[in-house]
C-alpha positions in Angstrom: 0.0 0.0 -0.4 2.7 2.6 0.9 4.2 1.5 -2.4 1.4 2.0 -4.3 0.8 5.8 -2.8 4.3 6.6 -3.4 4.0 5.3 -7.4 1.1 7.7 -7.5 2.7 10.2 -5.6 5.4 10.1 -7.9 2.6 9.9 -10.5 0.7 13.3 -10.1 4.7 15.0 -9.4 5.8 14.0 -13.3 2.7 14.4 -14.3 2.7 18.5 -13.1 6.2 19.2 -14.6 4.9 17.8 -18.0 1.4 19.8 -18.0 3.5 22.5 -16.8 6.7 22.3 -19.8 4.1 22.0 -21.9 2.3 25.0 -21.3 6.0 26.6 -21.4 6.5 25.4 -24.7 2.8 26.8 -25.6 3.6 29.7 -23.9 7.1 30.4 -25.6 5.8 28.6 -28.5 3.5 32.0 -28.9 4.5 34.5 -27.8 7.9 34.1 -30.7 5.2 33.2 -33.2 2.1 35.3 -32.3 1.4 37.6 -35.5 1.6 34.4 -37.4 -0.1 32.6 -35.4 -2.6 35.2 -35.4 -2.8 35.6 -38.6 -3.0 31.6 -39.6 -5.8 30.8 -37.3 -8.0 33.3 -37.0 -9.3 33.3 -40.6 -9.1 30.0 -40.9 -11.5 29.8 -37.2 -14.0 32.3 -39.2 -14.1 30.2 -42.3 -14.9 27.7 -40.5 -17.6 28.7 -38.5 -18.9 31.1 -41.4 -18.9 27.9 -44.0 -20.3 25.8 -41.5 -23.1 27.8 -41.0 -24.0 28.7 -44.1 -24.1 24.5 -45.2 -25.9 24.2 -42.3 -28.6 27.0 -42.7 -28.9 26.0 -46.6 -29.3 22.0 -46.3 -31.6 22.1 -43.0 -33.9 24.9 -44.5 -34.2 23.8 -48.3 -33.1 20.5 -48.5 -34.7 18.9 -45.0 -36.8 20.8 -44.2 -39.5 20.4 -47.1 -38.6 16.5 -46.4 -40.6 16.7 -43.4 -43.6 19.6 -43.4 -45.5 20.5 -46.3 -43.9 23.4 -48.3 -47.4 25.8 -48.9 -47.8 24.8 -44.5 -47.8 27.3 -42.5 -45.4 24.9 -39.9 -42.5 25.5 -43.3 -43.1 29.0 -42.4 -42.7 29.5 -39.4 -39.4 27.5 -39.5 -38.0 29.3 -42.1 -37.9 32.0 -39.7 -37.5 30.3 -37.4 -34.2 30.2 -39.1 -33.5 33.5 -40.6 -33.8 34.7 -36.9 -31.0 32.0 -35.5 -28.8 32.9 -37.7 -28.8 36.3 -37.8 -28.2 37.1 -33.9 -25.9 33.8 -34.8 -23.7 36.0 -36.9 -24.9 39.2 -35.0 -23.8 38.9 -31.9 -20.5 36.5 -33.6 -19.1 40.1 -35.1 -20.7 42.3 -32.3 -18.0 40.1 -30.1 -15.0 40.3 -33.0 -14.7 44.2 -33.2 -15.7 45.5 -29.5 -12.6 46.4 -28.1 -12.3 44.8 -24.2 -8.9 46.0 -23.5 -7.9 48.5 -21.0 -6.8 51.0 -23.6 -10.4 51.0 -25.0 -11.0 53.3 -21.5 -10.9 57.0 -21.5 -7.3 58.1 -20.2 -7.6 59.4 -17.9 -9.5 55.7 -16.3 -6.7 54.3 -17.7 -5.0 55.8 -14.7 -6.0 54.2 -10.6 -8.0 57.4 -9.0 -7.4 58.3 -5.9 -7.3 55.2 -2.9 -7.7 53.0 -5.8 -3.9 52.8 -6.7 -3.2 49.5 -4.2 -6.6 47.8 -5.8 -4.2 48.1 -9.0 -2.0 45.5 -10.2 1.4 45.6 -12.7 1.6 43.7 -15.6 5.3 43.9 -16.8 4.3 43.8 -20.3 2.8 46.5 -20.6 4.8 48.0 -18.2 2.0 50.2 -16.7 -0.7 49.3 -13.6 -4.3 47.4 -14.2 -6.9 47.4 -12.9 -7.3 44.8 -10.7 -9.6 41.1 -13.2 -7.4 42.7 -16.1 -5.0 40.2 -17.2 -3.0 40.3 -20.2 -3.2 38.4 -23.2 -0.6 36.9 -25.2 -2.0 36.6 -28.5 -3.5 40.1 -28.2 -0.9 41.8 -26.5 -2.9 43.3 -24.3 -4.5 44.0 -21.1 -8.1 42.5 -20.9 -10.8 44.2 -18.6 -12.0 41.0 -16.2 -10.7 38.6 -18.8 -12.4 35.2 -19.5 -10.7 34.1 -22.2 -8.9 34.2 -25.8 -11.3 32.9 -28.3 -10.4 31.9 -31.9 -13.7 32.1 -33.5 -14.5 35.5 -33.0 -10.7 36.7 -33.2 -10.9 38.3 -29.5 -10.5 38.1 -25.7 -13.9 37.5 -24.3 -13.6 40.1 -21.2 -16.1 43.0 -20.1 -17.3 44.1 -22.6 -18.3 41.7 -25.1 -19.0 39.1 -23.2 -22.5 39.0 -23.8 -22.0 39.1 -27.3 -20.2 35.8 -27.1 -23.4 34.1 -24.9 -25.3 35.9 -27.0 -23.4 33.9 -29.7 -23.4 30.9 -27.7 -27.4 30.6 -27.4 -27.9 30.9 -30.6 -25.5 28.6 -32.3 -27.3 26.3 -29.8 -30.6 26.8 -30.5 -29.8 26.4 -34.2 -27.9 23.6 -33.6 -30.7 22.0 -31.8 -33.1 22.9 -34.6 -30.9 20.9 -36.7 -30.5 18.0 -34.3 -34.7 18.1 -34.5 -35.0 18.4 -38.3 -31.8 15.4 -38.9 -33.6 13.1 -36.2 -37.2 13.0 -37.9 -35.5 13.0 -41.4 -33.6 9.8 -39.9 -36.6 8.3 -38.2 -38.5 8.5 -41.2 -35.7 7.2 -43.1 -35.7 4.2 -40.7 -31.4 5.3 -40.7 -30.9 5.2 -36.9 -29.3 1.3 -37.0 -27.0 2.5 -39.9 -25.2 4.7 -38.4 -22.5 2.7 -37.5 -19.5 3.5 -38.9 -18.6 -0.1 -38.8 -21.1 -1.2 -41.7 -19.0 0.0 -43.8 -16.6 -2.1 -42.8 -19.0 -5.7 -42.8 -18.7 -7.7 -46.2 -22.4 -8.3 -46.5 -24.1 -5.2 -45.7 -26.6 -4.0 -48.5 -24.9 -2.7 -51.8 -27.9 -0.1 -52.7 -28.7 3.4 -52.7 -31.1 3.3 -50.1 -28.9 2.1 -47.3 -25.8 4.4 -49.0 -28.9 7.3 -48.2 -30.0 5.9 -44.9 -26.0 6.0 -43.9 -25.3 9.9 -45.1 -29.0 10.8 -43.1 -27.6 8.6 -39.9 -24.4 10.4 -40.1 -25.5 13.6 -41.1 -27.7 13.1 -37.8 -24.8 12.5 -35.6 -22.4 15.5 -36.9 -25.5 17.3 -36.1 -25.7 15.5 -32.2 -21.9 16.9 -31.6 -22.9 19.9 -33.0 -25.5 20.6 -30.0 -23.6 19.4 -27.7 -21.0 22.0 -28.3 -21.6 24.8 -28.1 -24.9 23.5 -25.3 -21.5 23.5 -22.7 -19.8 26.5 -23.5 -22.8 27.4 -22.4 -23.1 26.2 -19.9 -20.0 27.4 -19.2 -20.4 30.7 -19.6 -23.5 30.8 -17.4 -21.9 29.5 -14.0 -19.1 31.7 -14.6 -21.5 35.4 -14.9 -23.7 33.1 -12.4 -20.7 32.9 -10.2 -19.1 36.5 -11.7 -15.8 34.4 -11.7 -13.6 34.3 -14.6 -12.3 30.4 -16.9 -9.0 32.5 -16.4 -9.2 32.4 -12.5 -11.8 29.6 -12.7 -11.9 29.0 -8.7 -12.0 32.7 -8.1 -15.4 33.3 -6.1 -14.5 36.9 -4.6 -16.3 38.7 -6.6 -19.8 36.9 -5.6 -22.0 39.7 -5.4 -25.4 37.3 -5.6 -26.9 36.3 -9.2 -29.4 39.2 -9.8 -26.1 41.8 -9.8 -23.9 39.4 -11.4 -26.3 39.1 -14.1 -26.3 42.3 -14.5 -22.7 43.0 -14.2 -22.1 41.2 -17.3 -25.4 41.4 -19.4 -26.7 45.3 -18.7 -29.3 47.0 -17.8 -31.8 44.5 -19.8 -30.4 41.7 -18.4 -31.8 38.5 -20.6 -33.7 40.6 -22.9 -30.0 40.8 -24.8 -30.4 37.1 -26.2 -33.4 39.1 -28.5 -30.9 40.9 -30.1 -27.5 41.6 -30.5 -28.4 45.8 -31.5 -30.8 45.8 -28.1 -28.7 48.4 -25.8 -28.0 47.7 -22.1 -25.6 49.7 -20.4 -23.0 48.3 -18.2 -23.2 49.3 -14.5 -19.4 49.7 -14.4 -16.7 50.4 -17.0 -14.4 46.8 -15.9 -11.9 49.2 -14.0 -14.2 48.9 -9.9 -15.5 45.6 -8.3 -17.0 45.2 -5.3 -16.4 42.3 -4.1 -17.8 39.8 -1.7 -17.2 40.6 2.4 -17.1 44.1 1.4 -21.7 43.0 0.7 
């Protein structure tokens, strides 16, 4: 038993050292090749996202929907309008999350320095070589200090922070809604074609599966259904994580920090703004934030 515990501790120490070395290697790589990495990964991620959204929109609305609903019926028209609305919100929130400047430099010049009595709350960034507000951290890809930095998102090509987190939440919410809509369509099409049982990839390797057009069609329908299930689970998980962070007034960058948790209502106000959940109706809804991102009330002050 003692030997087992010793071996387990040694394995844990080794894994921590390896993780630290990998992290150090990634950080050195991003610092050395930051411009090349950003110039390559950000456009690729954006094009991949837009291409995937475009493909699913055309495939689901122009091809799948007429197969499972009456093209002349009210239900078909309603689903068409719902699809257009969801795509508008996905792209609108994605674009506003990209163009919104959430760095410390976006503040007015006088707010980029601590006010009287606030200097002890700010901390020094060795890269920017200046004091930055609490909860602001330097991003090696943006090469800027980000107000209430949550994480760097390659799909938006921007850091998610104080001024654009509401758009990221709206993006994930409607991405989940849209992929859920596609999942329902594909599930109905798969059911109608009795294709659930042919979705196993190992069937393609079998020697005795039927070599006909019907089987190939069923397999294609089932494969797209499984793809849509995956595309639904990923944004759903990300949205659930973001909601948890907002509810706790934490961030992915400091995921265990709950010192700024001032109650779920005020926590949501700090991210979603004055109109709270109404922002999920449209990215164009204005919802002023109660703070500029430099002053934060801590839990013990409430």
